[in-house]
N, C-alpha and C positions, 0 to 999 in steps of 0.2 A: 482422347481428347476432350476435356469439359468446356464445355462453350459457354459462354456467361452472354445472356441477352442484353442487347442495350437498354436503359433507365430512357423511360418519357421523358418529355418538356417537360417541365415545372407545370402544374396547374391543369394537365391535361388526364384523358382518362385514360391508364395503362389498358391494354389489351392484352396483354400478356400471357394472363390467364382466360386459357379458352372457356368464354357461355360466359364468363364474368361481366363485360363489357354489357350487353342487353338483359341480365338478370338483374344489375344494378340500376343500370339509367331508364329501365320501367318504375321506378321511384322515387321521386324525386329528392325525398328527404335523405335516404339512403344513399342515391349520388350526390347530394351534398356534404353527407359527413365523409365519404369515402375522397370526394376533392379536397377535403380539408383534413385527414391525415395524409394524403399522397405531398400536400405543402409541410404538414407538419416535417416528415421523411427527408424531404429536399430541403428546409431550412438550414440556411448557412450562416453559423456563428460568427461573426468578425470581433476584430478586436478594436474593446471600446473604452479601454481602461489601460494606464499606464501602472505595470506592478512594483508593486511595494518591494522596496531594498527588503535581501533576502534574513538578513539579519535582522532587522527591524519586526518584517514577519513573524518571522521564529520566535521572536521574544513575546509580540502580541500573542500567537496562538499558546504560548505555553503559558502564560498569562490566562487567558478563556480555559483553558486546563484547569488549571490553577483551581479557580474559581469554582469549576463542576458545571453541573447540570448543564454540559455542551451535548447539543443535537448533532449526528455526524447525518451526511449525504452521500451517501455512495452510490459513483456510476462505473460505468463498464471499464475508465480507468483503472481500475484500483483489481479487477480480475485478469490481467491483459498477463501480469507474472505468472498466471496460470495456465498461462497457453490459449485463452480465450478471448479472440481478438474484439477489439472495440468499436464504436459506429463510425465515429465523426474525427480520432484521431487522424496522426501522418498516414498510417497503413489502414487505418479503418474499412471496415467491411462495405461501407455503403459507397466506397468507388466503384467496387464491382458487381455489388448485390443489394435490390432492395427488400427489402420486406415485405413480405403478405400482409394486407390489410385485414381488417375484422371483416368486413364487408364481402371482398372476394373468398375468405375461408369458410364464411355463414352461408352464402349465395350461391356459391359456383363447387359442384363436385367435381369436377375436372380440377378445380385448385386444392381442393383437398387431397386428394391424390396426389398432387405432385406436392403438397407440403408432408405429408405422411411417408411416401417414399424417400426424400429425402435427410426426413426428421429420424427414420428408422437407421440409416447411415450413420446422421452424424450426431445422434444423442449418444452413441459410444465415448468419444470425446469428451463430449460433454460430462458423461457420468465417469469418466477417470481422470478430470479435473480435479484438484488438491488442491485448498489454503495454501496462499503464499506470507510471505512474511507479512505484508500491510493488512492482511486478516487476524494475524496473531497478532500484530498489537494494535491493533484497534480492539479486541479481545481481551488486552492487559489490561489498556485504557478504562476498558468499561469494570472491570473485577476491582480494578482500582477506585472507581466510583466516580470519576472524572465526565461519564457520559451522562445524558437524561435519555438514551436511547438511539436506536441505530436503523436509519430507513435507508432502504437499497431501491434503487431501481432495477440491482442485477435479477436474473431470475436462476442462476445457477446454486444457490444454497449453500455459497463455499462461509459465509460469515457464520455461519448456526454451525457450521462443519468445524470452523475454525475454534468454537467454544464461545461465540457471542449469545447471550441469553436473551436479551431484548432487542428482537431485532423485528422488525416490520418488513414485509416484501413488498415495495410500492405497485409492482406492477406482475405479482405472484410469482408461481415457482413451479419449473418446468417436470417436478417429481411427483405432480399430479394430475390426473385427465379426468375430465368432464364430458358429460352428454349434451350436447344442445337440445336433444328432443325431452328427455326424462330427468335430467339433472344428476344422472346416476355417476357414482366417483370411482376412479380404481387408479392403482399405484402406477406409475410408468414404469418399472420395473415388472409386474404384471401383465402389462399392454404389450411390451416388448419381448417379451416369453410368446405370446399368443401371435404375434407379428412372426418372428423366427420359426414359430412350427408353422406357418400360411404360407411362407415364403422360403423353403427348402432350397441351399444352395447359394442365396441370395447374395451373402454379405462375402462368400466365397469367393464368387464372382468379379467382385469389387477388391478383392486383398489388393492386386498389383495396381489400382489407382492411388493417385497424389489426389486427396481432398483437400478442398479450403472448405472447412465448417465453421458457420457465421454465431453472431451473440446470442441469437434465438434458437440455437441448435440443431440446425439442419447446415446439409452439405451438398457443393455444385456435384449433380450429376445429370449424366446423357439422359436424352430424352426417352431411350428407349428401355434403360431402367425403372424410368418411371411408368412406364406403360405395361412392364410386367409386371411389377406391383400389386401384390394383393393385400389391399385393407379388410381386418377383422371390425365386426360389428360389438355392440355396448353388450355389455352383459346380462344388462336389466331389461334392455327392450329390443337387441338387434341392429339398432341402426349406427350409421357409420361413421353420422355427425357427431365425433369426437375431437376434442378441441383442448389443449394444453391450458392448464389452469394457469395463464399468464395471459396480460392484459395488452391486445394488439393494438398498433395503430388504428385510430379509426373507433375502439370501445371504450366505453369511462371506466374510472376506477372504482370498484363496488362501492356504494354511500358508505358502509361500517368501515372501510379503511380510511377514507377519507376522514372519518369522524376520527379515529385513531390517532392519525396524523393529526388534524389538528389539537388532538388533546397532547399529545408529544410537543407539538409546537407550543401551546398555551404553558406548559411546565419548563422548558428549555430555556436558557439564559444566554447563550448564545447557537449559532447555527456553523458548522465544518463543513462545508462540502469537500469531498475527495473524488477526484478522478471523474470528473462531471463537467460537461458543457450548458448541464440543464437545458437543453435542448427544446425537450416537451414540456408542454405548459402544466402537465400533475405535478413535476416537482419543481420547476421556474416556479410555482406559486409558492411553493415552502417558503422560500428566497424573499418574493415579495412580500409576505407577512410577518416575515423578521423584520424587513425592512419599515413597515407600516411600524409597527410596535417598538420601534428604536432599538430595537437589539443587535449584538455586534453579528456581523458574519464575516467569514472569513474562508478564503476560497484556493486549493490547494490543488491546482492541474497546470497540464505542461501546454496544455491551449485557452483559447478565449473560450469566454462561456457567458449566456445571457445576463448574469446576476455579477457581471466582472466591475461594473460601474458602483454597483450596489455596497460594494464589499469592502468592509472595514479593514481588512487584509488581505493583498491580493498576492499570490506566492506562488510564483513559475515553478514547478519543480516535479520531478516524479514523487510521486505518491508515497511509496514506500521510502525513497532518500529520506523525505520532508519528515515522517513519521518517526524513522532511524534518530534525527535531530533532536523531534521533541520527546521522547522518549529515555534518550542517553543519561 
């Protein structure tokens, strides 16, 4: 049976990853960034605004789409229909699982071992995930010329798989791997084949286990499997400091990507948030920039979000259902 370790109290150092405490607290700047990452993970988003009448919201968003140049901003709520759990929804993974911070991953070898053992198992479900109706409906809106672009916080690659062309993955993509020592790049499929060869029979031992896979692609497995796991090294330098090319909590969005976000926002006439609470600042800032510019903001989400009080239209609805209404 899988055992989930309890989450630490907010604003305290998480010591569940062996070795992380000493290596992080030894450097004040690293410890401060790690603590900020934990606060971001633990952020509770509460209701701050009354939803718009559904018909009024639908009519308003439909008009924004007619006007064109809508920037779509999607979150985990758009991929739940593909079997990928969200973070903060009613059944969100944060209720049972706390993502690893960049500081833990970067500075603790044991934490990386834990991540890669779990990710080796969980990535199979992520890799099998296919676009759902919401992804295809957004691709259709783009093909009709309604969108200025699409920014996604998801790392699953499903928007591109559905046919969307102008997609900016704000937090990266699980399909690529980077070496933290030499910067070499490798495809996830290639790395996965090498890991499987180094761990014969590993997946078969887990075949009868029911696994919970998290939005960041790792699965909850017992400590014994983590200890038995053998990680492989970088093809270029041999280092085992290999990291998915995604932005972890406690890690900044790359400057070039920030600039691309700004350029998309400058060109857009309005912002359409879909399936996200915008709990992290990298996405919430996009809404703040639109609000400062006096541009309309529409939010379609089943739960509360940080931009709700700034929304022109706040539509409490399932993303797929709402997109059906908007595109019929």
